[in-house]
All heavy atoms as a GROMACS GRO file, in nm:
protein
  543
    1MET      N    1   0.150  -0.475  -0.729
    1MET     CA    2   0.294  -0.466  -0.736
    1MET      C    3   0.330  -0.323  -0.773
    1MET      O    4   0.273  -0.266  -0.865
    1MET     CB    5   0.347  -0.563  -0.842
    1MET     CG    6   0.494  -0.552  -0.868
    1MET     SD    7   0.598  -0.608  -0.733
    1MET     CE    8   0.586  -0.782  -0.753
    2LEU      N    9   0.424  -0.267  -0.702
    2LEU     CA   10   0.474  -0.134  -0.732
    2LEU      C   11   0.612  -0.149  -0.795
    2LEU      O   12   0.699  -0.215  -0.739
    2LEU     CB   13   0.483  -0.051  -0.604
    2LEU     CG   14   0.538   0.089  -0.619
    2LEU    CD1   15   0.441   0.175  -0.702
    2LEU    CD2   16   0.561   0.152  -0.484
    3GLU      N   17   0.627  -0.091  -0.914
    3GLU     CA   18   0.754  -0.100  -0.985
    3GLU      C   19   0.801   0.038  -1.027
    3GLU      O   20   0.720   0.128  -1.047
    3GLU     CB   21   0.739  -0.187  -1.110
    3GLU     CG   22   0.704  -0.330  -1.082
    3GLU     CD   23   0.685  -0.412  -1.209
    3GLU    OE1   24   0.638  -0.356  -1.310
    3GLU    OE2   25   0.718  -0.530  -1.205
    4ASP      N   26   0.930   0.053  -1.041
    4ASP     CA   27   0.991   0.174  -1.095
    4ASP      C   28   1.100   0.128  -1.190
    4ASP      O   29   1.193   0.058  -1.149
    4ASP     CB   30   1.048   0.260  -0.982
    4ASP     CG   31   1.100   0.394  -1.033
    4ASP    OD1   32   1.052   0.441  -1.138
    4ASP    OD2   33   1.188   0.451  -0.965
    5ASN      N   34   1.086   0.164  -1.317
    5ASN     CA   35   1.182   0.118  -1.419
    5ASN      C   36   1.201  -0.033  -1.415
    5ASN      O   37   1.313  -0.083  -1.415
    5ASN     CB   38   1.317   0.190  -1.403
    5ASN     CG   39   1.307   0.336  -1.434
    5ASN    OD1   40   1.234   0.378  -1.523
    5ASN    ND2   41   1.378   0.417  -1.358
    6GLU      N   42   1.090  -0.105  -1.405
    6GLU     CA   43   1.085  -0.251  -1.404
    6GLU      C   44   1.152  -0.314  -1.282
    6GLU      O   45   1.176  -0.434  -1.279
    6GLU     CB   46   1.144  -0.308  -1.533
    6GLU     CG   47   1.067  -0.264  -1.657
    6GLU     CD   48   1.120  -0.326  -1.784
    6GLU    OE1   49   1.201  -0.421  -1.777
    6GLU    OE2   50   1.079  -0.280  -1.892
    7GLU      N   51   1.178  -0.235  -1.178
    7GLU     CA   52   1.234  -0.288  -1.053
    7GLU      C   53   1.121  -0.298  -0.951
    7GLU      O   54   1.050  -0.201  -0.927
    7GLU     CB   55   1.342  -0.195  -0.999
    7GLU     CG   56   1.400  -0.242  -0.867
    7GLU     CD   57   1.501  -0.143  -0.810
    7GLU    OE1   58   1.522  -0.035  -0.867
    7GLU    OE2   59   1.559  -0.177  -0.706
    8ALA      N   60   1.103  -0.416  -0.893
    8ALA     CA   61   1.000  -0.436  -0.792
    8ALA      C   62   1.038  -0.361  -0.666
    8ALA      O   63   1.148  -0.380  -0.613
    8ALA     CB   64   0.981  -0.584  -0.762
    9LEU      N   65   0.948  -0.273  -0.617
    9LEU     CA   66   0.975  -0.192  -0.500
    9LEU      C   67   0.885  -0.227  -0.382
    9LEU      O   68   0.919  -0.199  -0.268
    9LEU     CB   69   0.958  -0.044  -0.532
    9LEU     CG   70   1.041   0.009  -0.647
    9LEU    CD1   71   1.010   0.154  -0.671
    9LEU    CD2   72   1.189  -0.010  -0.620
   10GLY      N   73   0.769  -0.283  -0.408
   10GLY     CA   74   0.676  -0.315  -0.301
   10GLY      C   75   0.549  -0.375  -0.357
   10GLY      O   76   0.534  -0.393  -0.477
   11TYR      N   77   0.457  -0.405  -0.265
   11TYR     CA   78   0.330  -0.462  -0.308
   11TYR      C   79   0.225  -0.438  -0.201
   11TYR      O   80   0.256  -0.403  -0.088
   11TYR     CB   81   0.342  -0.612  -0.337
   11TYR     CG   82   0.361  -0.697  -0.213
   11TYR    CD1   83   0.250  -0.751  -0.147
   11TYR    CD2   84   0.486  -0.724  -0.162
   11TYR    CE1   85   0.266  -0.829  -0.034
   11TYR    CE2   86   0.503  -0.802  -0.049
   11TYR     CZ   87   0.392  -0.854   0.014
   11TYR     OH   88   0.409  -0.931   0.126
   12ALA      N   89   0.100  -0.454  -0.240
   12ALA     CA   90  -0.012  -0.452  -0.146
   12ALA      C   91  -0.088  -0.583  -0.164
   12ALA      O   92  -0.106  -0.629  -0.277
   12ALA     CB   93  -0.104  -0.334  -0.173
   13TRP      N   94  -0.134  -0.641  -0.056
   13TRP     CA   95  -0.213  -0.763  -0.060
   13TRP      C   96  -0.355  -0.723  -0.023
   13TRP      O   97  -0.381  -0.681   0.088
   13TRP     CB   98  -0.155  -0.862   0.039
   13TRP     CG   99  -0.233  -0.989   0.058
   13TRP    CD1  100  -0.350  -1.028   0.000
   13TRP    CD2  101  -0.197  -1.095   0.147
   13TRP    NE1  102  -0.388  -1.150   0.046
   13TRP    CE2  103  -0.296  -1.194   0.137
   13TRP    CE3  104  -0.091  -1.116   0.234
   13TRP    CZ2  105  -0.291  -1.311   0.211
   13TRP    CZ3  106  -0.088  -1.232   0.307
   13TRP    CH2  107  -0.186  -1.329   0.294
   14ILE      N  108  -0.446  -0.734  -0.117
   14ILE     CA  109  -0.585  -0.697  -0.095
   14ILE      C  110  -0.669  -0.823  -0.112
   14ILE      O  111  -0.661  -0.890  -0.214
   14ILE     CB  112  -0.632  -0.589  -0.194
   14ILE    CG1  113  -0.542  -0.466  -0.184
   14ILE    CG2  114  -0.778  -0.553  -0.169
   14ILE    CD1  115  -0.568  -0.361  -0.290
   15GLU      N  116  -0.749  -0.856  -0.011
   15GLU     CA  117  -0.833  -0.974  -0.018
   15GLU      C  118  -0.973  -0.935  -0.063
   15GLU      O  119  -1.011  -0.819  -0.061
   15GLU     CB  120  -0.839  -1.041   0.119
   15GLU     CG  121  -0.706  -1.098   0.162
   15GLU     CD  122  -0.714  -1.175   0.292
   15GLU    OE1  123  -0.826  -1.195   0.344
   15GLU    OE2  124  -0.609  -1.216   0.341
   16LYS      N  125  -1.050  -1.036  -0.100
   16LYS     CA  126  -1.186  -1.013  -0.148
   16LYS      C  127  -1.272  -0.939  -0.046
   16LYS      O  128  -1.366  -0.871  -0.080
   16LYS     CB  129  -1.251  -1.145  -0.186
   16LYS     CG  130  -1.385  -1.126  -0.251
   16LYS     CD  131  -1.439  -1.252  -0.309
   16LYS     CE  132  -1.574  -1.220  -0.366
   16LYS     NZ  133  -1.597  -1.270  -0.495
   17ARG      N  134  -1.238  -0.948   0.080
   17ARG     CA  135  -1.313  -0.877   0.182
   17ARG      C  136  -1.291  -0.727   0.168
   17ARG      O  137  -1.345  -0.649   0.241
   17ARG     CB  138  -1.269  -0.924   0.321
   17ARG     CG  139  -1.304  -1.070   0.342
   17ARG     CD  140  -1.253  -1.120   0.471
   17ARG     NE  141  -1.342  -1.074   0.578
   17ARG     CZ  142  -1.316  -1.087   0.705
   17ARG    NH1  143  -1.201  -1.138   0.743
   17ARG    NH2  144  -1.401  -1.046   0.795
   18GLU      N  145  -1.207  -0.692   0.073
   18GLU     CA  146  -1.180  -0.554   0.035
   18GLU      C  147  -1.118  -0.473   0.148
   18GLU      O  148  -1.157  -0.362   0.177
   18GLU     CB  149  -1.305  -0.488  -0.023
   18GLU     CG  150  -1.350  -0.561  -0.148
   18GLU     CD  151  -1.446  -0.483  -0.232
   18GLU    OE1  152  -1.465  -0.364  -0.208
   18GLU    OE2  153  -1.501  -0.542  -0.326
   19TYR      N  154  -1.020  -0.532   0.209
   19TYR     CA  155  -0.937  -0.456   0.302
   19TYR      C  156  -0.792  -0.482   0.266
   19TYR      O  157  -0.758  -0.584   0.205
   19TYR     CB  158  -0.965  -0.488   0.448
   19TYR     CG  159  -0.929  -0.626   0.493
   19TYR    CD1  160  -0.803  -0.655   0.542
   19TYR    CD2  161  -1.022  -0.728   0.488
   19TYR    CE1  162  -0.770  -0.781   0.584
   19TYR    CE2  163  -0.991  -0.855   0.530
   19TYR     CZ  164  -0.864  -0.882   0.578
   19TYR     OH  165  -0.833  -1.008   0.621
   20ILE      N  166  -0.706  -0.392   0.302
   20ILE     CA  167  -0.565  -0.405   0.271
   20ILE      C  168  -0.504  -0.494   0.379
   20ILE      O  169  -0.510  -0.462   0.497
   20ILE     CB  170  -0.496  -0.268   0.268
   20ILE    CG1  171  -0.562  -0.181   0.162
   20ILE    CG2  172  -0.347  -0.284   0.243
   20ILE    CD1  173  -0.525  -0.036   0.173
   21HIS      N  174  -0.448  -0.604   0.336
   21HIS     CA  175  -0.391  -0.699   0.431
   21HIS      C  176  -0.248  -0.659   0.468
   21HIS      O  177  -0.212  -0.660   0.585
   21HIS     CB  178  -0.393  -0.840   0.372
   21HIS     CG  179  -0.368  -0.947   0.472
   21HIS    ND1  180  -0.243  -0.974   0.520
   21HIS    CD2  181  -0.452  -1.033   0.533
   21HIS    CE1  182  -0.251  -1.073   0.607
   21HIS    NE2  183  -0.377  -1.110   0.617
   22GLN      N  184  -0.168  -0.624   0.370
   22GLN     CA  185  -0.030  -0.583   0.396
   22GLN      C  186   0.015  -0.481   0.292
   22GLN      O  187  -0.028  -0.486   0.178
   22GLN     CB  188   0.066  -0.702   0.386
   22GLN     CG  189   0.051  -0.805   0.494
   22GLN     CD  190   0.156  -0.914   0.480
   22GLN    OE1  191   0.253  -0.902   0.407
   22GLN    NE2  192   0.136  -1.022   0.552
   23ILE      N  193   0.100  -0.392   0.336
   23ILE     CA  194   0.171  -0.302   0.246
   23ILE      C  195   0.318  -0.314   0.283
   23ILE      O  196   0.354  -0.300   0.399
   23ILE     CB  197   0.127  -0.156   0.260
   23ILE    CG1  198  -0.019  -0.140   0.220
   23ILE    CG2  199   0.217  -0.064   0.178
   23ILE    CD1  200  -0.072  -0.002   0.242
   24ILE      N  201   0.400  -0.341   0.184
   24ILE     CA  202   0.543  -0.355   0.209
   24ILE      C  203   0.619  -0.281   0.099
   24ILE      O  204   0.588  -0.296  -0.018
   24ILE     CB  205   0.585  -0.503   0.211
   24ILE    CG1  206   0.515  -0.575   0.326
   24ILE    CG2  207   0.737  -0.517   0.221
   24ILE    CD1  208   0.537  -0.724   0.328
   25ILE      N  209   0.717  -0.204   0.139
   25ILE     CA  210   0.809  -0.139   0.046
   25ILE      C  211   0.949  -0.190   0.081
   25ILE      O  212   0.987  -0.196   0.198
   25ILE     CB  213   0.804   0.015   0.060
   25ILE    CG1  214   0.663   0.069   0.034
   25ILE    CG2  215   0.906   0.081  -0.034
   25ILE    CD1  216   0.608   0.046  -0.104
   26VAL      N  217   1.024  -0.225  -0.022
   26VAL     CA  218   1.161  -0.273  -0.002
   26VAL      C  219   1.236  -0.173   0.086
   26VAL      O  220   1.227  -0.052   0.066
   26VAL     CB  221   1.232  -0.288  -0.140
   26VAL    CG1  222   1.378  -0.322  -0.123
   26VAL    CG2  223   1.161  -0.390  -0.225
   27GLU      N  224   1.307  -0.224   0.185
   27GLU     CA  225   1.370  -0.138   0.287
   27GLU      C  226   1.458  -0.028   0.226
   27GLU      O  227   1.454   0.086   0.270
   27GLU     CB  228   1.452  -0.222   0.384
   27GLU     CG  229   1.501  -0.143   0.502
   27GLU     CD  230   1.563  -0.230   0.610
   27GLU    OE1  231   1.549  -0.353   0.605
   27GLU    OE2  232   1.625  -0.171   0.699
   28THR      N  233   1.533  -0.060   0.124
   28THR     CA  234   1.623   0.040   0.064
   28THR      C  235   1.550   0.145  -0.018
   28THR      O  236   1.611   0.243  -0.059
   28THR     CB  237   1.728  -0.029  -0.026
   28THR    OG1  238   1.661  -0.103  -0.128
   28THR    CG2  239   1.818  -0.120   0.056
   29LYS      N  240   1.419   0.126  -0.042
   29LYS     CA  241   1.341   0.220  -0.122
   29LYS      C  242   1.240   0.298  -0.038
   29LYS      O  243   1.158   0.372  -0.091
   29LYS     CB  244   1.267   0.145  -0.234
   29LYS     CG  245   1.360   0.074  -0.329
   29LYS     CD  246   1.450   0.171  -0.401
   29LYS     CE  247   1.539   0.098  -0.500
   29LYS     NZ  248   1.620   0.189  -0.579
   30ARG      N  249   1.245   0.284   0.093
   30ARG     CA  250   1.151   0.353   0.181
   30ARG      C  251   1.186   0.501   0.191
   30ARG      O  252   1.298   0.542   0.165
   30ARG     CB  253   1.151   0.288   0.319
   30ARG     CG  254   1.096   0.146   0.313
   30ARG     CD  255   1.098   0.078   0.447
   30ARG     NE  256   1.058  -0.062   0.429
   30ARG     CZ  257   1.075  -0.155   0.521
   30ARG    NH1  258   1.127  -0.125   0.636
   30ARG    NH2  259   1.037  -0.278   0.495
   31ASN      N  260   1.086   0.580   0.229
   31ASN     CA  261   1.100   0.726   0.245
   31ASN      C  262   1.131   0.796   0.113
   31ASN      O  263   1.198   0.899   0.112
   31ASN     CB  264   1.205   0.760   0.350
   31ASN     CG  265   1.167   0.707   0.487
   31ASN    OD1  266   1.053   0.724   0.530
   31ASN    ND2  267   1.260   0.642   0.553
   32LYS      N  268   1.084   0.741   0.004
   32LYS     CA  269   1.104   0.800  -0.128
   32LYS      C  270   0.970   0.828  -0.198
   32LYS      O  271   0.968   0.860  -0.315
   32LYS     CB  272   1.192   0.711  -0.216
   32LYS     CG  273   1.331   0.688  -0.158
   32LYS     CD  274   1.413   0.602  -0.250
   32LYS     CE  275   1.547   0.563  -0.191
   32LYS     NZ  276   1.632   0.666  -0.146
   33GLY      N  277   0.860   0.812  -0.126
   33GLY     CA  278   0.729   0.839  -0.183
   33GLY      C  279   0.660   0.718  -0.245
   33GLY      O  280   0.548   0.730  -0.292
   34TYR      N  281   0.726   0.602  -0.245
   34TYR     CA  282   0.665   0.485  -0.307
   34TYR      C  283   0.543   0.436  -0.229
   34TYR      O  284   0.445   0.392  -0.290
   34TYR     CB  285   0.767   0.372  -0.321
   34TYR     CG  286   0.877   0.405  -0.418
   34TYR    CD1  287   1.009   0.416  -0.376
   34TYR    CD2  288   0.849   0.427  -0.553
   34TYR    CE1  289   1.111   0.447  -0.466
   34TYR    CE2  290   0.949   0.458  -0.642
   34TYR     CZ  291   1.080   0.468  -0.598
   34TYR     OH  292   1.180   0.499  -0.687
   35GLY      N  293   0.547   0.442  -0.098
   35GLY     CA  294   0.431   0.403  -0.018
   35GLY      C  295   0.312   0.491  -0.047
   35GLY      O  296   0.199   0.443  -0.060
   36SER      N  297   0.336   0.621  -0.061
   36SER     CA  298   0.227   0.713  -0.096
   36SER      C  299   0.172   0.682  -0.234
   36SER      O  300   0.050   0.686  -0.255
   36SER     CB  301   0.279   0.858  -0.092
   36SER     OG  302   0.317   0.893   0.039
   37SER      N  303   0.260   0.650  -0.329
   37SER     CA  304   0.213   0.613  -0.463
   37SER      C  305   0.128   0.487  -0.459
   37SER      O  306   0.025   0.478  -0.526
   37SER     CB  307   0.333   0.589  -0.557
   37SER     OG  308   0.403   0.708  -0.577
   38LEU      N  309   0.171   0.390  -0.379
   38LEU     CA  310   0.095   0.266  -0.366
   38LEU      C  311  -0.041   0.295  -0.303
   38LEU      O  312  -0.144   0.242  -0.349
   38LEU     CB  313   0.174   0.166  -0.283
   38LEU     CG  314   0.118   0.026  -0.270
   38LEU    CD1  315   0.093  -0.037  -0.406
   38LEU    CD2  316   0.215  -0.060  -0.189
   39MET      N  317  -0.046   0.380  -0.201
   39MET     CA  318  -0.174   0.415  -0.138
   39MET      C  319  -0.265   0.488  -0.237
   39MET      O  320  -0.386   0.466  -0.237
   39MET     CB  321  -0.152   0.500  -0.014
   39MET     CG  322  -0.103   0.422   0.106
   39MET     SD  323  -0.210   0.284   0.156
   39MET     CE  324  -0.363   0.368   0.191
   40GLU      N  325  -0.211   0.572  -0.322
   40GLU     CA  326  -0.293   0.639  -0.423
   40GLU      C  327  -0.360   0.538  -0.516
   40GLU      O  328  -0.477   0.552  -0.550
   40GLU     CB  329  -0.209   0.739  -0.504
   40GLU     CG  330  -0.174   0.865  -0.429
   40GLU     CD  331  -0.297   0.944  -0.385
   40GLU    OE1  332  -0.394   0.955  -0.462
   40GLU    OE2  333  -0.296   0.993  -0.271
   41CYS      N  334  -0.286   0.435  -0.555
   41CYS     CA  335  -0.344   0.328  -0.638
   41CYS      C  336  -0.455   0.257  -0.562
   41CYS      O  337  -0.560   0.225  -0.619
   41CYS     CB  338  -0.237   0.228  -0.680
   41CYS     SG  339  -0.118   0.293  -0.797
   42ILE      N  340  -0.433   0.233  -0.435
   42ILE     CA  341  -0.534   0.166  -0.352
   42ILE      C  342  -0.659   0.254  -0.341
   42ILE      O  343  -0.772   0.205  -0.352
   42ILE     CB  344  -0.476   0.134  -0.213
   42ILE    CG1  345  -0.370   0.024  -0.228
   42ILE    CG2  346  -0.585   0.092  -0.115
   42ILE    CD1  347  -0.282   0.005  -0.107
   43TYR      N  348  -0.641   0.385  -0.323
   43TYR     CA  349  -0.755   0.477  -0.318
   43TYR      C  350  -0.834   0.472  -0.448
   43TYR      O  351  -0.957   0.475  -0.448
   43TYR     CB  352  -0.710   0.621  -0.292
   43TYR     CG  353  -0.650   0.644  -0.156
   43TYR    CD1  354  -0.541   0.730  -0.140
   43TYR    CD2  355  -0.700   0.583  -0.041
   43TYR    CE1  356  -0.486   0.754  -0.016
   43TYR    CE2  357  -0.645   0.607   0.083
   43TYR     CZ  358  -0.538   0.692   0.095
   43TYR     OH  359  -0.483   0.715   0.218
   44GLU      N  360  -0.764   0.466  -0.562
   44GLU     CA  361  -0.832   0.459  -0.692
   44GLU      C  362  -0.913   0.330  -0.704
   44GLU      O  363  -1.027   0.332  -0.751
   44GLU     CB  364  -0.730   0.467  -0.806
   44GLU     CG  365  -0.672   0.606  -0.823
   44GLU     CD  366  -0.568   0.611  -0.934
   44GLU    OE1  367  -0.576   0.527  -1.028
   44GLU    OE2  368  -0.480   0.698  -0.927
   45ILE      N  369  -0.855   0.218  -0.664
   45ILE     CA  370  -0.927   0.090  -0.668
   45ILE      C  371  -1.050   0.097  -0.579
   45ILE      O  372  -1.159   0.056  -0.619
   45ILE     CB  373  -0.834  -0.026  -0.624
   45ILE    CG1  374  -0.724  -0.049  -0.728
   45ILE    CG2  375  -0.914  -0.154  -0.601
   45ILE    CD1  376  -0.613  -0.141  -0.680
   46ALA      N  377  -1.033   0.150  -0.459
   46ALA     CA  378  -1.146   0.162  -0.366
   46ALA      C  379  -1.255   0.250  -0.425
   46ALA      O  380  -1.374   0.217  -0.420
   46ALA     CB  381  -1.098   0.218  -0.232
   47ASN      N  382  -1.216   0.363  -0.482
   47ASN     CA  383  -1.313   0.455  -0.541
   47ASN      C  384  -1.390   0.388  -0.655
   47ASN      O  385  -1.512   0.401  -0.664
   47ASN     CB  386  -1.242   0.581  -0.591
   47ASN     CG  387  -1.338   0.686  -0.636
   47ASN    OD1  388  -1.434   0.718  -0.567
   47ASN    ND2  389  -1.313   0.742  -0.753
   48ASP      N  390  -1.319   0.314  -0.739
   48ASP     CA  391  -1.384   0.243  -0.850
   48ASP      C  392  -1.484   0.139  -0.801
   48ASP      O  393  -1.582   0.110  -0.870
   48ASP     CB  394  -1.280   0.172  -0.938
   48ASP     CG  395  -1.195   0.270  -1.018
   48ASP    OD1  396  -1.231   0.389  -1.027
   48ASP    OD2  397  -1.090   0.227  -1.071
   49ARG      N  398  -1.464   0.086  -0.681
   49ARG     CA  399  -1.553  -0.016  -0.625
   49ARG      C  400  -1.657   0.043  -0.530
   49ARG      O  401  -1.731  -0.030  -0.466
   49ARG     CB  402  -1.472  -0.122  -0.553
   49ARG     CG  403  -1.384  -0.200  -0.647
   49ARG     CD  404  -1.308  -0.306  -0.575
   49ARG     NE  405  -1.224  -0.378  -0.669
   49ARG     CZ  406  -1.171  -0.495  -0.646
   49ARG    NH1  407  -1.193  -0.555  -0.531
   49ARG    NH2  408  -1.096  -0.554  -0.734
   50GLY      N  409  -1.659   0.176  -0.519
   50GLY     CA  410  -1.758   0.240  -0.433
   50GLY      C  411  -1.725   0.233  -0.285
   50GLY      O  412  -1.812   0.253  -0.201
   51ILE      N  413  -1.600   0.208  -0.253
   51ILE     CA  414  -1.557   0.202  -0.113
   51ILE      C  415  -1.518   0.343  -0.070
   51ILE      O  416  -1.435   0.407  -0.134
   51ILE     CB  417  -1.437   0.106  -0.096
   51ILE    CG1  418  -1.478  -0.035  -0.139
   51ILE    CG2  419  -1.384   0.108   0.047
   51ILE    CD1  420  -1.361  -0.130  -0.156
   52ASP      N  421  -1.579   0.392   0.038
   52ASP     CA  422  -1.553   0.530   0.078
   52ASP      C  423  -1.478   0.541   0.211
   52ASP      O  424  -1.460   0.650   0.263
   52ASP     CB  425  -1.682   0.610   0.083
   52ASP     CG  426  -1.783   0.553   0.181
   52ASP    OD1  427  -1.753   0.452   0.244
   52ASP    OD2  428  -1.892   0.611   0.192
   53LEU      N  429  -1.433   0.428   0.266
   53LEU     CA  430  -1.359   0.431   0.392
   53LEU      C  431  -1.241   0.336   0.383
   53LEU      O  432  -1.257   0.219   0.348
   53LEU     CB  433  -1.448   0.390   0.510
   53LEU     CG  434  -1.379   0.379   0.645
   53LEU    CD1  435  -1.327   0.515   0.690
   53LEU    CD2  436  -1.473   0.320   0.748
   54ILE      N  437  -1.123   0.388   0.412
   54ILE     CA  438  -1.002   0.306   0.419
   54ILE      C  439  -0.938   0.335   0.553
   54ILE      O  440  -0.916   0.451   0.589
   54ILE     CB  441  -0.904   0.340   0.305
   54ILE    CG1  442  -0.965   0.303   0.170
   54ILE    CG2  443  -0.771   0.267   0.326
   54ILE    CD1  444  -0.880   0.340   0.051
   55GLU      N  445  -0.910   0.230   0.629
   55GLU     CA  446  -0.842   0.245   0.757
   55GLU      C  447  -0.707   0.178   0.747
   55GLU      O  448  -0.694   0.068   0.693
   55GLU     CB  449  -0.924   0.180   0.869
   55GLU     CG  450  -1.055   0.250   0.894
   55GLU     CD  451  -1.134   0.188   1.009
   55GLU    OE1  452  -1.079   0.101   1.079
   55GLU    OE2  453  -1.249   0.228   1.027
   56LEU      N  454  -0.605   0.244   0.801
   56LEU     CA  455  -0.471   0.188   0.801
   56LEU      C  456  -0.434   0.152   0.944
   56LEU      O  457  -0.441   0.234   1.035
   56LEU     CB  458  -0.372   0.291   0.746
   56LEU     CG  459  -0.226   0.248   0.738
   56LEU    CD1  460  -0.211   0.128   0.646
   56LEU    CD2  461  -0.140   0.363   0.689
   57ASP      N  462  -0.397   0.028   0.964
   57ASP     CA  463  -0.355  -0.022   1.094
   57ASP      C  464  -0.210  -0.066   1.081
   57ASP      O  465  -0.160  -0.083   0.970
   57ASP     CB  466  -0.444  -0.140   1.135
   57ASP     CG  467  -0.432  -0.173   1.282
   57ASP    OD1  468  -0.362  -0.101   1.355
   57ASP    OD2  469  -0.495  -0.271   1.326
   58TYR      N  470  -0.141  -0.082   1.190
   58TYR     CA  471  -0.002  -0.123   1.185
   58TYR      C  472   0.031  -0.204   1.309
   58TYR      O  473  -0.040  -0.199   1.409
   58TYR     CB  474   0.092  -0.002   1.174
   58TYR     CG  475   0.073   0.098   1.287
   58TYR    CD1  476   0.149   0.090   1.402
   58TYR    CD2  477  -0.023   0.199   1.277
   58TYR    CE1  478   0.130   0.180   1.506
   58TYR    CE2  479  -0.042   0.289   1.380
   58TYR     CZ  480   0.035   0.279   1.494
   58TYR     OH  481   0.015   0.367   1.596
   59TRP      N  482   0.140  -0.279   1.300
   59TRP     CA  483   0.185  -0.358   1.413
   59TRP      C  484   0.240  -0.267   1.520
   59TRP      O  485   0.304  -0.165   1.493
   59TRP     CB  486   0.291  -0.459   1.371
   59TRP     CG  487   0.237  -0.567   1.284
   59TRP    CD1  488   0.112  -0.620   1.287
   59TRP    CD2  489   0.306  -0.634   1.178
   59TRP    NE1  490   0.098  -0.719   1.192
   59TRP    CE2  491   0.216  -0.727   1.124
   59TRP    CE3  492   0.431  -0.625   1.126
   59TRP    CZ2  493   0.252  -0.812   1.019
   59TRP    CZ3  494   0.467  -0.708   1.022
   59TRP    CH2  495   0.378  -0.801   0.971
   60PHE      N  496   0.216  -0.303   1.644
   60PHE     CA  497   0.255  -0.223   1.759
   60PHE      C  498   0.403  -0.182   1.756
   60PHE      O  499   0.438  -0.069   1.786
   60PHE     CB  500   0.225  -0.301   1.888
   60PHE     CG  501   0.265  -0.229   2.013
   60PHE    CD1  502   0.191  -0.122   2.059
   60PHE    CD2  503   0.378  -0.267   2.083
   60PHE    CE1  504   0.228  -0.054   2.174
   60PHE    CE2  505   0.416  -0.201   2.198
   60PHE     CZ  506   0.342  -0.094   2.243
   61GLU      N  507   0.490  -0.274   1.717
   61GLU     CA  508   0.632  -0.246   1.718
   61GLU      C  509   0.681  -0.168   1.596
   61GLU      O  510   0.798  -0.133   1.587
   61GLU     CB  511   0.710  -0.379   1.727
   61GLU     CG  512   0.696  -0.444   1.863
   61GLU     CD  513   0.660  -0.590   1.853
   61GLU    OE1  514   0.651  -0.643   1.742
   61GLU    OE2  515   0.637  -0.651   1.958
   62ASN      N  516   0.592  -0.138   1.502
   62ASN     CA  517   0.630  -0.064   1.381
   62ASN      C  518   0.628   0.085   1.412
   62ASN      O  519   0.532   0.156   1.380
   62ASN     CB  520   0.535  -0.098   1.266
   62ASN     CG  521   0.582  -0.041   1.135
   62ASN    OD1  522   0.668   0.045   1.129
   62ASN    ND2  523   0.523  -0.089   1.028
   63ILE      N  524   0.734   0.136   1.471
   63ILE     CA  525   0.743   0.275   1.514
   63ILE      C  526   0.734   0.370   1.395
   63ILE      O  527   0.674   0.477   1.403
   63ILE     CB  528   0.872   0.297   1.595
   63ILE    CG1  529   0.868   0.211   1.722
   63ILE    CG2  530   0.890   0.444   1.632
   63ILE    CD1  531   1.000   0.200   1.792
   64VAL      N  532   0.794   0.334   1.282
   64VAL     CA  533   0.795   0.420   1.164
   64VAL      C  534   0.654   0.444   1.113
   64VAL      O  535   0.618   0.557   1.077
   64VAL     CB  536   0.883   0.359   1.052
   64VAL    CG1  537   0.873   0.442   0.925
   64VAL    CG2  538   1.027   0.350   1.099
   65ALA      N  539   0.570   0.340   1.111
   65ALA     CA  540   0.432   0.355   1.064
   65ALA      C  541   0.355   0.449   1.154
   65ALA      O  542   0.272   0.525   1.111
   65ALA     CB  543   0.363   0.220   1.056
   0.00000   0.00000   0.00000
């Protein structure tokens, strides 16, 4: 869960298979660096678990991604 001043802004769903299932940032909070902050947390978790490769995929219609 990504929060700013106790306001929920987004989340990441990570399964035991150790891949990122979804990343979502509340629409009104996008383009403010929250996605990058969330990815930094994911990189830290991966590093702590010895994971050295992270791939980001997106839905075909997600032009912004």
